[in-house]
C-alpha positions as CSV (number, residue, x, y, z in Angstrom):
1,X,13.1,13.2,-4.0
2,X,14.5,14.6,-7.2
3,X,13.4,13.4,-10.6
4,X,11.1,10.7,-9.2
5,X,8.9,13.3,-7.5
6,X,9.0,15.5,-10.5
7,X,7.6,12.5,-12.5
8,X,4.8,12.0,-10.0
9,X,4.0,15.7,-10.0
10,X,3.7,15.5,-13.8
11,X,1.1,12.8,-13.4
12,X,-0.7,14.7,-10.7
13,X,-1.0,17.9,-12.8
14,X,-2.9,16.0,-15.5
15,X,-5.4,14.5,-13.0
16,X,-6.1,17.4,-10.7
17,X,-6.0,17.3,-6.9
18,X,-9.4,17.5,-5.3
19,X,-10.7,14.7,-3.2
20,X,-13.8,13.9,-1.2
21,X,-13.0,11.4,1.5
22,X,-14.2,10.3,4.8
23,X,-11.8,10.7,7.8
24,X,-11.8,8.0,10.4
25,X,-10.4,8.1,13.9
26,X,-8.7,4.9,14.8
27,X,-9.9,3.0,17.8
28,X,-7.8,0.2,19.4
29,X,-5.7,-1.9,17.1
30,X,-6.7,-5.6,16.3
31,X,-5.4,-8.3,13.6
32,X,-5.5,-12.3,12.0
33,X,-2.6,-12.9,9.5
34,X,-2.8,-14.9,6.4
35,X,-0.7,-17.5,4.7
36,X,-1.7,-16.4,1.2
37,X,-0.4,-13.4,-0.7
38,X,-2.5,-11.3,-3.0
39,X,-0.6,-11.3,-6.2
40,X,-1.2,-9.0,-9.1
41,X,-0.8,-10.1,-12.7
42,X,-0.9,-13.8,-12.0
43,X,-1.3,-14.8,-15.6
44,X,2.4,-14.1,-16.2
45,X,1.9,-10.9,-18.3
46,X,4.9,-8.7,-17.9
47,X,4.3,-5.1,-16.7
48,X,6.5,-2.3,-15.5
49,X,6.3,1.2,-14.1
50,X,7.9,3.0,-17.1
51,X,7.8,2.7,-20.9
52,X,5.6,0.7,-23.1
53,X,4.5,-1.7,-20.4
54,X,4.1,1.1,-17.8
55,X,0.9,2.3,-16.1
56,X,-0.5,4.2,-19.1
57,X,-0.6,0.9,-21.0
58,X,-1.5,-1.7,-18.3
59,X,-5.1,-2.0,-19.5
60,X,-3.9,-3.0,-23.0
61,X,-1.4,-5.7,-21.9
62,X,-4.1,-8.3,-21.1
63,X,-7.9,-8.6,-21.0
64,X,-7.4,-9.4,-17.3
65,X,-6.0,-5.9,-16.8
66,X,-8.9,-4.1,-18.5
67,X,-9.9,-2.3,-15.2
68,X,-6.6,-0.5,-15.2
69,X,-8.0,1.6,-18.1
70,X,-11.8,1.3,-17.8
71,X,-12.3,1.2,-14.0
72,X,-14.2,4.0,-12.3
73,X,-12.9,3.6,-8.8
74,X,-9.1,3.3,-9.3
75,X,-6.3,3.9,-6.8
76,X,-4.3,5.8,-5.8
77,X,-5.9,9.2,-5.4
78,X,-5.0,12.6,-4.0
79,X,-6.6,13.0,-0.5
80,X,-7.6,16.3,1.2
81,X,-8.3,16.7,4.9
82,X,-11.9,17.8,5.5
83,X,-14.0,18.5,8.6
84,X,-17.3,17.2,9.8
85,X,-16.9,13.7,8.4
86,X,-18.0,10.3,9.6
87,X,-15.6,8.3,11.9
88,X,-16.0,4.6,11.1
89,X,-14.7,2.2,13.7
90,X,-11.4,0.5,13.1
91,X,-9.7,-2.1,15.3
92,X,-6.5,-4.0,14.8
93,X,-5.7,-7.1,16.9
94,X,-2.2,-8.5,16.7
95,X,-0.8,-11.9,17.9
96,X,2.7,-12.2,16.4
97,X,3.7,-15.7,15.7
98,X,6.4,-16.7,13.1
99,X,8.5,-14.3,11.2
100,X,7.0,-14.7,7.7
101,X,8.6,-14.7,4.3
102,X,10.4,-11.9,2.5
103,X,9.8,-12.0,-1.2
104,X,11.5,-9.9,-3.9
105,X,8.9,-10.3,-6.6
106,X,10.5,-8.0,-9.2
107,X,8.1,-5.1,-8.5
108,X,8.6,-4.6,-4.8
109,X,9.6,-6.2,-1.5
110,X,6.7,-8.1,0.0
111,X,6.4,-9.8,3.4
112,X,3.9,-12.7,3.4
113,X,2.7,-13.2,7.0
114,X,1.6,-16.2,9.0
115,X,-1.8,-16.3,10.8
116,X,-2.2,-14.1,13.8
117,X,-3.4,-10.6,12.8
118,X,-6.9,-9.3,12.2
119,X,-8.3,-6.0,11.0
120,X,-11.9,-5.1,11.9
121,X,-13.6,-2.3,9.9
122,X,-17.1,-1.7,11.3
123,X,-18.7,-5.2,11.3
124,X,-16.3,-6.7,8.9
125,X,-13.3,-8.8,9.9
126,X,-10.3,-9.2,7.6
127,X,-7.1,-11.4,7.8
128,X,-3.8,-9.7,7.1
129,X,-2.0,-11.5,4.3
130,X,1.0,-9.4,3.4
131,X,2.5,-6.0,3.3
132,X,4.8,-4.4,0.7
133,X,6.5,-1.1,-0.2
134,X,6.1,1.7,-2.8
135,X,8.4,4.7,-3.5
136,X,7.5,7.4,-3.7
137,X,4.2,7.1,-1.9
138,X,1.2,6.4,-4.1
139,X,-1.3,8.5,-2.2
140,X,-0.7,12.1,-1.2
141,X,-2.4,14.2,1.5
142,X,-3.1,17.9,1.0
143,X,-0.6,18.0,-1.9
144,X,2.2,16.4,0.1
145,X,3.9,13.4,-1.5
146,X,6.0,11.3,0.9
147,X,9.0,9.2,-0.1
148,X,7.5,5.9,0.8
149,X,4.2,4.1,1.4
150,X,3.5,0.8,3.1
151,X,0.4,-1.2,2.0
152,X,-1.0,-3.8,4.4
153,X,-3.3,-6.1,2.4
154,X,-6.2,-7.9,4.2
155,X,-8.9,-10.2,3.0
156,X,-12.2,-11.3,4.5
157,X,-14.0,-14.7,4.3
158,X,-15.9,-13.4,1.2
159,X,-12.7,-12.6,-0.6
160,X,-13.1,-8.8,-0.3
161,X,-9.9,-6.8,0.2
162,X,-9.1,-4.0,2.6
163,X,-5.8,-2.2,2.5
164,X,-4.2,0.0,5.1
165,X,-1.9,2.7,3.5
166,X,0.9,4.0,5.7
167,X,2.7,7.1,4.5
168,X,6.3,7.3,5.5
169,X,8.7,10.2,5.8
170,X,12.5,10.3,6.3
171,X,13.5,10.4,10.0
172,X,14.1,7.9,12.7
173,X,14.8,4.3,11.8
174,X,11.7,2.0,11.7
175,X,12.7,-1.1,13.7
176,X,9.8,-3.1,12.2
177,X,11.5,-2.8,8.7
178,X,15.0,-3.5,9.8
179,X,15.0,-7.3,8.9
180,X,13.0,-6.5,5.8
181,X,15.6,-4.2,4.4
182,X,18.6,-6.3,5.5
183,X,19.9,-9.3,3.5
184,X,17.5,-8.6,0.7
185,X,17.0,-11.6,-1.7
186,X,17.6,-11.3,-5.4
187,X,14.6,-10.6,-7.7
188,X,12.4,-13.7,-7.9
189,X,13.8,-15.1,-4.7
190,X,12.6,-15.2,-1.1
191,X,13.9,-15.9,2.4
192,X,12.3,-16.6,5.8
193,X,12.4,-13.9,8.4
194,X,14.0,-14.9,11.7
195,X,11.8,-12.8,14.0
196,X,8.0,-12.0,14.0
197,X,7.2,-8.7,12.4
198,X,5.7,-6.1,14.8
199,X,2.9,-5.1,12.4
200,X,1.6,-2.5,14.9
201,X,5.0,-0.8,14.8
202,X,4.5,-0.1,11.1
203,X,1.5,2.1,11.8
204,X,1.6,5.7,13.1
205,X,0.6,6.5,16.6
206,X,-2.1,8.9,15.4
207,X,-4.8,6.7,13.8
208,X,-6.8,9.4,12.1
209,X,-7.2,8.3,8.5
210,X,-9.1,8.5,5.2
211,X,-11.3,5.8,3.8
212,X,-12.5,5.4,0.3
213,X,-13.6,2.7,-2.3
214,X,-10.8,2.0,-4.7
215,X,-8.7,-0.7,-6.4
216,X,-5.4,-2.6,-6.4
217,X,-2.7,-0.2,-7.5
218,X,-1.0,-2.9,-9.6
219,X,-2.4,-5.0,-12.4
220,X,-5.1,-6.3,-12.7
221,X,-6.2,-3.1,-10.8
222,X,-9.2,-5.0,-9.4
223,X,-11.9,-2.7,-7.8
224,X,-14.0,-3.2,-4.7
225,X,-11.0,-2.6,-2.4
226,X,-11.7,-0.7,0.8
227,X,-8.8,1.7,1.4
228,X,-7.8,3.2,4.8
229,X,-4.9,5.7,4.5
230,X,-3.5,7.2,7.6
231,X,-3.2,11.0,7.6
232,X,0.0,11.2,9.7
233,X,3.2,9.6,8.4
234,X,5.5,7.2,10.2
235,X,9.3,7.3,9.6
236,X,12.2,5.4,8.1
237,X,15.9,6.3,8.2
238,X,17.8,7.7,5.2
239,X,19.7,4.4,5.2
240,X,16.5,2.3,5.1
241,X,15.0,4.4,2.3
242,X,18.2,4.1,0.3
243,X,18.3,0.4,0.7
244,X,14.9,0.0,-0.9
245,X,15.5,2.6,-3.6
246,X,18.7,0.8,-4.6
247,X,16.4,-2.0,-5.7
248,X,13.3,0.0,-6.8
249,X,13.9,3.7,-7.5
250,X,10.3,4.2,-8.5
251,X,7.4,1.7,-8.2
252,X,4.4,3.9,-7.7
253,X,1.3,4.2,-9.9
254,X,0.2,7.7,-11.0
255,X,-2.8,9.4,-9.2
256,X,-6.1,8.3,-10.6
257,X,-9.3,10.4,-11.3
258,X,-11.8,10.7,-8.4
259,X,-14.9,10.1,-10.6
260,X,-17.2,11.7,-7.9
261,X,-15.8,9.7,-5.0
Protein backbone atom coordinates (compact mmCIF):
# COMPACT_ATOMS: atom_id res chain seq x y z
CA UNK A 1 0.00 0.00 0.00
CA UNK A 2 3.06 2.17 -0.32
CA UNK A 3 3.34 5.56 1.31
CA UNK A 4 -0.21 5.42 2.71
CA UNK A 5 0.60 2.38 4.82
CA UNK A 6 3.92 3.90 5.85
CA UNK A 7 1.97 6.92 7.12
CA UNK A 8 -0.38 4.73 9.14
CA UNK A 9 2.57 2.73 10.49
CA UNK A 10 4.07 5.98 11.70
CA UNK A 11 0.91 6.74 13.65
CA UNK A 12 0.87 3.18 15.06
CA UNK A 13 4.42 3.34 16.36
CA UNK A 14 3.54 6.37 18.48
CA UNK A 15 0.51 4.72 20.08
CA UNK A 16 1.69 1.17 20.65
CA UNK A 17 -0.05 -2.03 19.59
CA UNK A 18 -1.47 -3.89 22.58
CA UNK A 19 -5.16 -4.48 22.87
CA UNK A 20 -7.57 -6.15 25.27
CA UNK A 21 -10.73 -7.08 23.38
CA UNK A 22 -13.53 -9.59 23.54
CA UNK A 23 -13.87 -12.04 20.68
CA UNK A 24 -17.38 -12.86 19.57
CA UNK A 25 -18.60 -15.75 17.48
CA UNK A 26 -21.32 -14.71 15.07
CA UNK A 27 -24.62 -16.50 15.19
CA UNK A 28 -27.14 -16.20 12.36
CA UNK A 29 -27.37 -12.88 10.62
CA UNK A 30 -30.38 -10.50 11.13
CA UNK A 31 -31.08 -6.66 10.11
CA UNK A 32 -33.78 -3.32 9.98
CA UNK A 33 -32.39 -0.52 7.65
CA UNK A 34 -32.72 3.14 8.22
CA UNK A 35 -33.68 6.17 6.26
CA UNK A 36 -31.36 8.49 8.15
CA UNK A 37 -27.61 8.75 7.85
CA UNK A 38 -25.30 9.38 10.79
CA UNK A 39 -23.30 12.38 9.70
CA UNK A 40 -20.18 13.71 11.36
CA UNK A 41 -19.32 17.38 11.60
CA UNK A 42 -22.88 18.55 10.97
CA UNK A 43 -22.12 22.11 12.07
CA UNK A 44 -20.30 22.72 8.78
CA UNK A 45 -16.76 22.91 10.24
CA UNK A 46 -14.27 21.83 7.58
CA UNK A 47 -11.95 18.94 8.45
CA UNK A 48 -9.57 16.72 6.52
CA UNK A 49 -7.27 13.73 6.97
CA UNK A 50 -4.02 15.66 6.46
CA UNK A 51 -2.49 19.01 7.34
CA UNK A 52 -3.72 21.68 9.73
CA UNK A 53 -7.30 20.36 9.67
CA UNK A 54 -6.24 16.73 9.98
CA UNK A 55 -6.83 14.23 12.83
CA UNK A 56 -4.17 15.72 15.11
CA UNK A 57 -6.14 19.00 15.17
CA UNK A 58 -9.77 17.85 14.96
CA UNK A 59 -10.39 18.58 18.63
CA UNK A 60 -9.34 22.20 18.14
CA UNK A 61 -11.55 22.93 15.11
CA UNK A 62 -14.84 23.19 17.03
CA UNK A 63 -16.11 22.78 20.61
CA UNK A 64 -18.37 20.07 19.15
CA UNK A 65 -15.22 18.11 18.22
CA UNK A 66 -13.63 18.21 21.69
CA UNK A 67 -13.93 14.44 22.18
CA UNK A 68 -11.49 13.94 19.29
CA UNK A 69 -8.77 15.23 21.66
CA UNK A 70 -10.11 14.57 25.16
CA UNK A 71 -12.06 11.33 24.74
CA UNK A 72 -10.93 8.25 26.66
CA UNK A 73 -12.63 5.62 24.44
CA UNK A 74 -11.66 6.69 20.96
CA UNK A 75 -11.60 4.61 17.77
CA UNK A 76 -9.96 3.01 15.87
CA UNK A 77 -7.62 0.79 17.88
CA UNK A 78 -5.19 -2.04 17.26
CA UNK A 79 -6.79 -5.44 17.96
CA UNK A 80 -5.06 -8.62 19.10
CA UNK A 81 -6.54 -12.11 18.95
CA UNK A 82 -6.89 -13.61 22.45
CA UNK A 83 -8.18 -16.92 23.82
CA UNK A 84 -10.73 -17.66 26.52
CA UNK A 85 -12.94 -14.66 25.85
CA UNK A 86 -16.69 -14.16 26.05
CA UNK A 87 -18.79 -14.81 22.98
CA UNK A 88 -21.74 -12.35 22.95
CA UNK A 89 -24.61 -13.21 20.65
CA UNK A 90 -24.90 -11.39 17.37
CA UNK A 91 -27.68 -11.74 14.81
CA UNK A 92 -28.31 -9.98 11.51
CA UNK A 93 -31.71 -10.13 9.77
CA UNK A 94 -31.86 -8.75 6.23
CA UNK A 95 -34.91 -7.93 4.13
CA UNK A 96 -33.60 -6.10 1.04
CA UNK A 97 -36.00 -3.53 -0.34
CA UNK A 98 -35.05 -0.51 -2.45
CA UNK A 99 -31.52 0.17 -3.59
CA UNK A 100 -30.66 3.13 -1.39
CA UNK A 101 -28.71 6.31 -2.16
CA UNK A 102 -25.01 6.61 -2.96
CA UNK A 103 -23.54 9.84 -1.55
CA UNK A 104 -20.08 11.25 -2.25
CA UNK A 105 -19.85 13.43 0.87
CA UNK A 106 -16.33 14.75 0.35
CA UNK A 107 -14.80 12.39 2.91
CA UNK A 108 -15.92 8.98 1.62
CA UNK A 109 -18.53 7.12 -0.40
CA UNK A 110 -21.58 6.43 1.76
CA UNK A 111 -24.65 4.35 1.00
CA UNK A 112 -27.79 5.45 2.85
CA UNK A 113 -30.16 2.49 3.07
CA UNK A 114 -33.93 2.16 3.26
CA UNK A 115 -35.69 0.23 5.99
CA UNK A 116 -35.27 -3.52 6.03
CA UNK A 117 -32.15 -4.54 7.99
CA UNK A 118 -31.72 -5.10 11.74
CA UNK A 119 -28.71 -5.93 13.89
CA UNK A 120 -29.25 -7.66 17.24
CA UNK A 121 -26.42 -7.57 19.78
CA UNK A 122 -27.40 -9.44 22.93
CA UNK A 123 -30.79 -7.99 23.88
CA UNK A 124 -30.36 -4.77 21.89
CA UNK A 125 -31.85 -4.20 18.44
CA UNK A 126 -30.37 -1.67 16.03
CA UNK A 127 -31.48 -0.33 12.66
CA UNK A 128 -28.91 -0.22 9.85
CA UNK A 129 -28.65 3.37 8.59
CA UNK A 130 -25.71 3.42 6.20
CA UNK A 131 -22.33 2.00 5.30
CA UNK A 132 -19.20 3.75 4.06
CA UNK A 133 -15.57 3.02 3.15
CA UNK A 134 -12.10 3.84 4.52
CA UNK A 135 -8.67 3.26 2.97
CA UNK A 136 -6.45 1.95 4.37
CA UNK A 137 -8.41 0.07 7.04
CA UNK A 138 -8.77 1.97 10.30
CA UNK A 139 -8.50 -1.07 12.60
CA UNK A 140 -5.70 -3.61 12.43
CA UNK A 141 -5.60 -7.21 13.68
CA UNK A 142 -2.38 -8.71 15.10
CA UNK A 143 -0.41 -5.94 13.43
CA UNK A 144 -1.94 -6.55 9.99
CA UNK A 145 -3.31 -3.46 8.25
CA UNK A 146 -5.65 -4.16 5.34
CA UNK A 147 -6.17 -1.85 2.35
CA UNK A 148 -9.87 -1.16 3.00
CA UNK A 149 -12.50 -1.21 5.76
CA UNK A 150 -16.28 -1.06 5.50
CA UNK A 151 -18.27 0.48 8.38
CA UNK A 152 -21.94 -0.46 8.74
CA UNK A 153 -23.55 2.09 11.07
CA UNK A 154 -26.61 1.10 13.16
CA UNK A 155 -28.75 2.96 15.70
CA UNK A 156 -31.26 1.76 18.30
CA UNK A 157 -34.43 3.45 19.56
CA UNK A 158 -32.42 5.23 22.29
CA UNK A 159 -30.08 6.77 19.74
CA UNK A 160 -27.12 4.56 20.67
CA UNK A 161 -24.83 3.50 17.85
CA UNK A 162 -23.36 0.12 16.93
CA UNK A 163 -20.91 -0.22 14.06
CA UNK A 164 -19.83 -3.37 12.26
CA UNK A 165 -16.28 -3.09 10.92
CA UNK A 166 -15.43 -5.30 7.93
CA UNK A 167 -11.75 -5.57 7.00
CA UNK A 168 -11.10 -6.02 3.30
CA UNK A 169 -8.13 -7.44 1.39
CA UNK A 170 -7.38 -7.43 -2.32
CA UNK A 171 -8.66 -10.53 -4.11
CA UNK A 172 -11.94 -11.50 -5.74
CA UNK A 173 -14.41 -8.84 -6.80
CA UNK A 174 -17.06 -7.97 -4.22
CA UNK A 175 -20.39 -8.00 -6.11
CA UNK A 176 -22.12 -6.08 -3.31
CA UNK A 177 -19.85 -3.10 -4.02
CA UNK A 178 -20.08 -3.18 -7.81
CA UNK A 179 -22.85 -0.59 -8.17
CA UNK A 180 -21.31 1.51 -5.38
CA UNK A 181 -17.98 1.81 -7.22
CA UNK A 182 -19.53 2.37 -10.66
CA UNK A 183 -20.81 5.72 -11.95
CA UNK A 184 -19.60 7.50 -8.82
CA UNK A 185 -21.15 10.96 -8.28
CA UNK A 186 -18.99 14.05 -7.88
CA UNK A 187 -18.13 15.32 -4.40
CA UNK A 188 -21.25 16.73 -2.76
CA UNK A 189 -23.57 14.86 -5.12
CA UNK A 190 -25.61 11.67 -4.83
CA UNK A 191 -27.51 9.19 -6.97
CA UNK A 192 -30.06 6.45 -6.40
CA UNK A 193 -28.92 2.84 -6.59
CA UNK A 194 -30.91 0.79 -9.08
CA UNK A 195 -30.74 -2.49 -7.17
CA UNK A 196 -31.01 -3.44 -3.47
CA UNK A 197 -27.64 -3.80 -1.75
CA UNK A 198 -26.95 -7.31 -0.47
CA UNK A 199 -25.69 -6.22 2.94
CA UNK A 200 -24.95 -9.80 4.04
CA UNK A 201 -22.58 -10.14 1.07
CA UNK A 202 -20.44 -7.34 2.53
CA UNK A 203 -19.67 -9.48 5.58
CA UNK A 204 -17.14 -12.34 5.82
CA UNK A 205 -18.39 -15.91 6.02
CA UNK A 206 -16.49 -16.37 9.30
CA UNK A 207 -18.29 -14.23 11.87
CA UNK A 208 -15.67 -14.40 14.66
CA UNK A 209 -15.14 -10.82 15.74
CA UNK A 210 -13.86 -8.36 18.33
CA UNK A 211 -16.15 -6.13 20.35
CA UNK A 212 -15.18 -3.00 22.29
CA UNK A 213 -16.50 0.37 23.48
CA UNK A 214 -15.34 3.16 21.20
CA UNK A 215 -16.30 6.23 19.21
CA UNK A 216 -17.03 7.56 15.76
CA UNK A 217 -13.78 7.69 13.77
CA UNK A 218 -14.64 11.07 12.25
CA UNK A 219 -15.58 14.38 13.90
CA UNK A 220 -17.28 14.88 16.31
CA UNK A 221 -15.68 11.58 17.51
CA UNK A 222 -18.70 10.90 19.76
CA UNK A 223 -18.16 8.07 22.25
CA UNK A 224 -20.56 5.39 23.44
CA UNK A 225 -20.33 3.46 20.16
CA UNK A 226 -20.35 -0.34 20.34
CA UNK A 227 -17.82 -1.66 17.83
CA UNK A 228 -17.85 -5.18 16.38
CA UNK A 229 -14.89 -5.77 14.05
CA UNK A 230 -14.71 -9.07 12.18
CA UNK A 231 -11.42 -10.91 12.49
CA UNK A 232 -11.42 -12.43 9.00
CA UNK A 233 -11.34 -10.08 6.00
CA UNK A 234 -13.53 -10.16 2.93
CA UNK A 235 -12.25 -9.15 -0.52
CA UNK A 236 -12.43 -6.53 -3.25
CA UNK A 237 -10.77 -6.67 -6.65
CA UNK A 238 -7.76 -4.55 -7.55
CA UNK A 239 -10.01 -2.58 -9.91
CA UNK A 240 -12.59 -1.89 -7.18
CA UNK A 241 -9.90 -0.76 -4.76
CA UNK A 242 -8.35 1.50 -7.40
CA UNK A 243 -11.75 3.06 -8.17
CA UNK A 244 -12.19 4.13 -4.56
CA UNK A 245 -8.59 5.23 -4.08
CA UNK A 246 -8.81 7.39 -7.19
CA UNK A 247 -11.26 9.51 -5.17
CA UNK A 248 -9.90 9.05 -1.65
CA UNK A 249 -6.25 7.90 -1.52
CA UNK A 250 -6.28 8.04 2.30
CA UNK A 251 -9.28 8.62 4.57
CA UNK A 252 -8.36 6.73 7.73
CA UNK A 253 -7.96 8.08 11.26
CA UNK A 254 -4.77 7.06 13.11
CA UNK A 255 -4.89 4.35 15.81
CA UNK A 256 -6.04 5.66 19.19
CA UNK A 257 -4.77 4.79 22.71
CA UNK A 258 -6.47 1.89 24.46
CA UNK A 259 -6.74 3.57 27.86
CA UNK A 260 -7.22 0.24 29.73
CA UNK A 261 -9.90 -1.10 27.39
